N, C-alpha and C positions, 0 to 999 in steps of 0.2 A: 741794863735795866730790866724788871720785873714785865713780863708782857709782850716787850718786844719782838719782834721776830723779822725775818727779812724773806720778801716774795720771791719765788724763783723768777729767773727770767722767761722771758715768754719762748717761743719756739721761735719765732722770728726773728729775736734779738739775738738768738744762739747762733740762726744760720747766718744771720748778720756779720756776726761777728768772724765766724767759720771764713765765708767768703772776703771781707773783708784782710783778715789775715792771710789767705790765699794770695790776693791781690800782692799786698804789700811784699811778699815774699818772693814775687816772679813765679809761685807755684800755676798760677794766672797769669797769662803774657799779656802785653798791652797789644788790644785789637783782638783779642781772642774771644772766639763768640761764647756768650753764656747761653746754654740750652737749660731750660727750666727740668728738665725729665733728665737729663743728664745729671746736673746739680742735684736733684731730689735724691736721685738712686746712690749717688757718691755720697749725701751726707743722711742716709738712710731717711728720709722725710717725706710728705707728700709734695706736691707741686706748689700747694697756696702756700706755704711760707717763703718759699724759696723767690717765688713771685713778690710778695711783698718787701721782703728782705732788698731783691733789684731795683726795686721802685726808689726803697728809702736811700740805696748808694748812687743810685741817679740824681737823686737832689743834692746828695753832697761832694759830687764830682767823681767818684769813681767810677761809675759805669756808664757807659751812653748808650742811648737807645735811638734807633733808626727805623722808619717805617719800612724800609727794605731789608734790613739785616737781622730785625728786633735788638738782643743788649749783647752788648760785647765789654770788655773792658778798657776804660779810658786810655788812649794814650795824648804822653807829654811829649808835647810841641814848644815851640817858641813863642807861640801867641797865648798858650793855657798858661805856662812861666810867668810872662812879664803881666799879662792881667793879674792873677793872684798874687804876684809877691808887689806888683802895684799898690795893693790894699795892703799891704803887710806894712810896706813903710810909709805909708802914709799915717798908719794906725796903731800900728805897735811900739813903735819905740816911745811915740807920748804916752800910752796906754802904760806902759813899764816904767816912765818918768812919775808918774801919776801915781802907781804902786808902791814906789820907794817912796816919796812924801808921807806916803799915809804909812808905812811900812809894814806892809803886809804882803803874804804870798813866800817869804823868802826861806822858810825851815821848809817848804814843801817842795820849793824848788831845791834846796840844797839834795833831798832824798831823790829827786826825780835824777838829780846829775849822778849820783851813786848808782841808782838801776841802770844809767845809760853806761858805765864803764864797765858793768858786768855784761850787759847786753852785747856792748862793744866786743869783747873779749873773746865772748861766744859766739862772735859772729851771725847773731841773730837778728835781723835785720825789720822784721816786724815789730818786736819787743824795742829794738830800739827805737822805731819809728813813734810807736806808742809814749815811751819815756820823752822823747823828745818833743811831741806834743806838751805831755803833762808838764815840762819844765818851761816851756814856753808861756801855759797858760797859768801855770803859776803865779807868774811876773805878771800877766797883764789882767788876771781877774779881779785885781784888789783896786784897781784904776778908779773905783766908783761911777763909773758909766754903764749902766748895763747894757744901753744899745750898741755900746763901743765893743764892750765884751763879747755879746752875741754875735755881732758880726765878724768878730776875728773867729768864732767858733764856726762860723759856718763855712768860712776856705780851709778849717783845718783838714779835713781829709784830703783834699786837693794838694795844700802842702805836703801833706805827709806822701803822698805818691810821688810828687814832684821832688821833693827829700830823697826818696829812695832811686829814682832815676839820676838824681844827681849823684847820688853814691858810687851808683853802678860806672857810670860812666867817668869818674874823677875821685874817687876811691878817699875823698874826702871827708869821711866821718870821724876819723880821729882828729882832723882840724878842729871840724866844727864842735866836739867835745872839750878841747883850749879854749876857745872862744867865750862856751859857753860859761867855763871857769871864770875868765874874764869879767864878764857881766855880773853874776853873781858878785863877786869880789867888791865890784863898783857897787852895786846895790845895797850888801850888808854895810859897806860903809857907809850907807846917805847918799852917795854921789850921784844924785836922781838924773841930773844932766850928762855924766860922765857913763851912767849905765844906759841910756836913751842913744846916746851916741856909739856907745861899742856895740850895742844891738841893732844899729843903724849899719854900719860897718860890716855886722857879721850877715845880714840878710840881705844887703846888695851885692857884697863879696863872692857868695853862694850863688846867687841867681848870674854875677858875671860868669863863674867859672863853669857853670851849668851852659848858658849859652855859648862860649868859645867850645865846650865839647860840643856840642848838638851842631856847631857850624865845621866841626872837624870830620 
């Protein structure tokens, strides 16, 4: 369309995405201190966008602030996993059921699955985490309840952090992809209740495997 243009991402957004990528690839390890000056030098920016990015990542759960130690990469423990997945189990299957009834989101979900298969084959966990989020969001975004969508979006970074920890502990990424395909097949067939049921099994099964791995 004539006159249409895309604004460049702000420096803070670029820094945020780079730090998020580093966390999700374990380049920055759980519990590792995040020193503003070191990150600024590494990324070739001033401390200001780093400080702003860390605050935003703290709000989404990837970064933890301590009055004594400052910022560090969040650590996935049993309490965090249970809390985040409790929210998902309460909201996401119902949101997906409503999306299927409304007939939305399936094309985007299918594209995300193709991208997930490519990321899995390449061994790119950061990309896999992002397309995993894209798949799930495509299935719940059309539920018709903006508050429900926003609540699920709010835990998306925490879900990504937990997912990477789970894949690392249990090597379940391939299984996740297979389960996603089953959910999408049910959704495309218009079987809203079945899609919701499969998604609930998918989420709860992942949590069970993660907690078992943590216990070991």
